[in-house]
N, C-alpha and C positions, 0 to 999 in steps of 0.2 A: 576516973580511976580505971574503969573497965577497959576504956579505949587505950589507955597507956599500957595496961597489962597485955592486951592483944597485940599491940605494936611491938612490945618487948619480945613476945614470942616469935613474931615474924623476924625480928632482928637476930634472934637465936638461930632461926632457920637459915638466915643469910650466912651466918658464920659457918654453919654446917655445910651449906652449899659451897662456900669458898674452900673448905677442907676437901670436900668431895671432888671439886673441880681440879684441885692440885693432885689429888690421888688418881683421878682418871687420867690426868696428864702423865703422871709417873707410869701408869700401866701402859699407856700408848708408847712412851719412850722405851719401856721394857720390851714391848713387842718389836719395836724397830731394832733394838740391840739383839734380840733373839734371832731376828731375820738375818742380821749381819754375821753372826757366828757361823763357823763351818757346819754345814748340815742344817742350819736353821731355816733357810728358805725352801728347802726341799727335803722330803722325807728320806730317811736312809734306806727304806725299802719301797718297792713298787706298790702304791696304794690305788692302782687302777682296778684292783680286784678286792673283794671282801676278805680273802685270805691274807692279802698284803696288809690290810688294816689290822687284822687280828695279830699278825706278826709284829706290827709296829707297837701295838699295845703291850705285847709281851716284852719287847725290847726297851721301850721308853713310854710309859703311860702318860707322863706330862706332855711330851711332844705330840703324842697321838691326840690327846684332848685339846692341846693348843691348836693343832691343825683342824680340829672340828669346831673351833670357835670359843674355847675357854677364855681367852683374853677378851673377846668381845662380850662375853657374859659378865665378866668382872667390870669392864669399863661401862657397859650399859647400865648395870645395876647402880654404879656410883653416880650415874648421870641423873637418876630419879630426883635426889634432893636438889640438883642443879636446876632442873626444869621447874620444880616446885618453887624454888627461890625466884626464878625468872617470872613465874606467874604472880608471886607475891609482890614483886616490885612493879608490875604493870597492871595489877588487878583494879586499881582505881581509875586509870585513864584509858585502858583498853582491855577490859575484862573479857570481852567476847572473843577476840582473836587470840589473846593470851591463853584463855581457857581452851579454845579449839586446839591450839598447839600442844597443850598439856595432854588433852584427851588423845590426840593422834600419837603422841609419844608413848603414853601408857598402853594404847592398843598395839603399837609396834613392839613394845617390850613383851607383852603377853604372847603375841604371835611368835616372836623370835625365841622366847623361852620354850614355847610349846613345840616348835619345829627343831630346836637344837638337839643334836644326837650325841653330844660328848659324854654325858653321864650314862644314858642308856647303853651306848657302845662300850663303856667301861664295864658295866655289869655283864653285858653279853660276852665280852672278850674273856672274862673270868670263867664263865660257863663253858666257853669254847675250849679253853685250855684244860678244863677239868673233865671234858666230855670223854666218856669211856668207849664210845662206839662211833663208827662212821655215820650211822643213821642219825645220831644226835648232832654230829657236826654238820650234816647236810641241812637239818632244820635250823640250826643256829646261823648258818651261812645265809639262808633265805631270809631270816629275820634281820640279819645285819645288812643285807642288800636293801631291804625296805627302809631301814633307818638311814643309811647313807644317801639313798635317793631323795629322802625327805629333808635331811639335815646337814648335808655337807656344805660348807661355806662357799659363797660365790657361785651358787647353782640356782636354777629356777625354784628349787624347793625352799631356799632361804630368802629369795628375793622379796616376797611381800613384807616381811618384817623389816628388812633393810630399807626398802622403798619408803614405808611409812615413817621410819625413823629419820631418814634424810629429809623427807617432806616436812615433818614436824620441826626439825631444826631450821629449815629455811623459813617456815612460817614465823617462828619465834624471832628470827633475825629481822624479819620485816617489821614485827612489833617493836623490836629494839630501835629500828630506824625511825619509827613514828613516835617513840617515847623520848623522855628527857633524862633517863637514868644513866645510860651509856652514851658514848659519843658515836657518831656515824661510822667511824672506822671499825668499831666492834661489830656493828650490824653487817657491814659489807664484807668484813673478814669471814664472818660466819656463812654468808651467802656463797662466797667463793669456795670456802672449805667444803660445805655440804653439797654444793652444786657439782663440784668436781668429783666428790665421792659418789654421788648419785650416778654420774656418767660411768664411773668405774664399775659400780655394781651392775649396771645395766649391761655393759659390754661384756664383763667377765661372766655374767650369769647366762647370757643368751648367745654370746659369740666367743666361746672359749679359745678358739684359734687366735683371737686377738688379745689374749690375756697379757702377754708381754708388753704390747703397745699400751694397753689400758693402765698398766702400772704407772705410766707417766701422770695420768689423772689422779691416781691414788697418792702418789708422792706429793703433788701440788696440794691436793685436798688435805692430806695428812699434816703437812707442815702448817698450813693455814689453820687447821683445827687446833693444833698445839698452841698457836698464838692466841686463838679465840678463847681457849680455856684460861689462859693467863689473864686476859682482859676481863673475863667474867669474874675470876677470883678476886681481882683488885676491886672491881665494882661492888661485889658482895660485901667485902670487908669495909669499904667506904660507907655503904648503905647501913651496915650493922652498927656503925659508930655515929651515924647522923643523929641530930637531936630532933 
């Protein structure tokens, strides 16, 4: 009875994982659509300076936070139940590497959230707009520069979190290839997706002059990741209904 109850709880998690996989997919599609709209791929103001960032927050808070990784925060948070579900499905036959993948992903999540500057910059921008003297603005600019240096997406400051996340995804895809839950196409699709995304993050973080060329890797990896999440959702639903 206890074993059946425990298994039913895992099946509930698989259903949650399926919903979160589809939700993460929807968030990624929304990001693509946002990039496609006029002004979506590039800020309407020059954000090469901290003053530009404060101006962008004053004009459009959502786009400012989106440019600082808000969409990544939402998508990555939704992926936590996905990884837990993947661990649950492989815990019996390959608990060591499935567990390692889960640990790497959770470590990546903690690092990414700690480094992200979207919400701190939101609070700082409000203080900047309300500042009553130039001296206050100078101090707030200095604080903003520190936040941007640490948490602007696709820079060395955010690379550790992205690196561990892509690595965790590649590891779990290797576990998928070794397992019997998903077909090999699912595993290889994930390896292609996160391998290309890892290349993109490396190039865009350390070779910004090649950012436009690196977008080719991002597009291939992104499309493959969308397909991967669909495959996962189908696998989770199937596992949740199995006897």
